[in-house]
N, C-alpha and C positions, 0 to 999 in steps of 0.2 A: 262780344259779351265775355267778361272774365269773372272768375270767382274762385274761391279756395276754402281752406280749412283753418280753424283757430281753436285753441283751448288750453289745457294744462299739462298733459302728460303724453309721452310717446310710448309708454309701456302699455301693452295690451292688458287691461284689468281682468282679473279672474272673477267669475260670478257663478254662484251655485243655483240661482233662481232662474226660472224660465218665465216667459211672458205668456199672457193669455192670448190665444189666437183671435185675430180680427180679419176683416175682409182683405186687408193689405198685409197680413202677417205672412211669414214664410210658408211655402207650400210643403217643405220637408219638416221633419221632426226635430231638427237641430236648432231650435230657437235660442238656446244658450249661446251657441257659436255666433249667431247673428247679433245677439245682444252685446257680446264682447267686441265684435267687429265695429258695431255702431258706436260703442263707448270709446274705442280707440280713435275712430274718425272724429268724434266730437271732442276728444281730449287732446288732439294734436296742438302743439305749442305755436305761439306767434312766430317764434324764431324759425320753426320748421316750415311754416306755410308762407312766410314773407318772401318776397322776391329778393330782398337783401339790398335794395337801392331805394333812394327816396322816390316816392313818398311813403315807403315802408308799408305798403298795403298788406293786409292780412285778411283771412277769410274765416267765417264761422260755419261749421257744418253742424246742423241740428236735426234731430228727429224726434218724433212724438212717441217713441217706444216701439214702433213697428217699422214698416217699410216706407213710410213717407219721410222725405228729406227736404231740408231747406238749406241753401248755401247763401250767405250774406257777405258781401264785400265791404270792408271798412278801409278808408284812406285818411291820411293826415294831410289836410289842405289848409294852408295859411295858419298852421299851428293848431287847427281845430280838427277833431275827429268827425268824419262824415260817413254816414252809412249810405251805400248805394243800393239799387234794387236787389231784392232777394230773388232767388230762383227756387221754385218749389216743384217737386216731382215725386213720383213713386219709383223706388228703386227697381220694382218689377218691370217698369216701362223702359229701362235703360238696356241698350244692346251690349251684353257683357263680352261679346266676341270682338268688339271694335272700340276698345278703350285704348287710345294711343298716347305714347309719351314721345315728345320731340325735343332734342337738345337744341335750344335756340342758338347756342354758341357755334354750332356747326354750319349755320347758314351764312348768307352774304354779309350780315351785320353782326357777325360773331363776336367781335370785340365789345360791342355795345351790350350784348346779351350774355356775356361770360358768366357762367354759373347759374343760368336760368333755363328753365324748361317749360314746355306747354303740355298740358294734358287735355286731350279732346275726347269727348264722348257724345253720343246722340241717342235719341229716343228710338225704340224699336221701329223698324220700317220707315224711319225718318218722318214720323208723325209729329205734329206740333203739340207735344204732351208736356213740355216744360213751361211752367207758368212764371212770368216775370211779374213780381209784386213790387209796387212802389206806392207807399202811403201818401206821397206828395202829389200824386196825379190821380186821385180817386175819381173826380168828375170826368176827366179826359179818358180814363180807363173804362168807365161805364159806357161811354159813347163809342169807343174803339177797341173792343175786346180782342180783336184779331192781332193788334199790335203788341199784345202782351203774352204771346205764346211763341215758343221757338222749338226747333227740333234738335239743335246741337249747342254744345257749350265748349268754349276753349278756356282753360284755367291756367293762369300763369303763376309759377312758383319757382323755387330754387331747384337745381338739378339733383340735389341729394334727396329731397322730399318727394318729388314728382313720381318716381316709380313705386314708392311705398304707398302713396295715396291711391294711385291707379290700381295697384294690386288689391288694396282693401276695398275700394269701390266695386271692383269686379266681383270680389268674394261676397260682399253684401248683396249685390244685385242678383247673383246666382242663388244665394240663400233665400231671397225673396221670390224666386221663381222666374226671373228674367230669362228670356229666350233670345237667341240671335235673330237679326232681321231676315226676312225672306225676300227682300228686294235688293 
């Protein structure tokens, strides 16, 4: 499973307002910092999240104003934009202590993956808490819900953007009250 981030700006926006607490809101009092971090994640540009090679995949990171997040992958296939399944999860369910960045150019296929990195993260205690959403498979999904949850995600992007995304994701997860796995 791969997914990433897409939007408009790489600058972290400044915000004076704070959000109304909800069940999935941050457990600390720094909701303005969370809001700014989520805005930065959502506002990352296509150029930053793209892998830099055809099919020029990019990813959208969206949230509903609190700690719930959705990542949607978009690809250009046969000249047409196609959206792939979205991944929905609560940031508080992510293990912030185990968000990894791997430089793919350092592996055995380094020449093929020059300038690309992978970011991996998983749900706390490796539980199947990440929901795979696909509007094209509504009937199949209703009959096979276990096939539409996963415990970990590998996100492919360029090597410049990967560590920045990982750092922001970890920060947002911690602000939402995420705890390291116990297993």
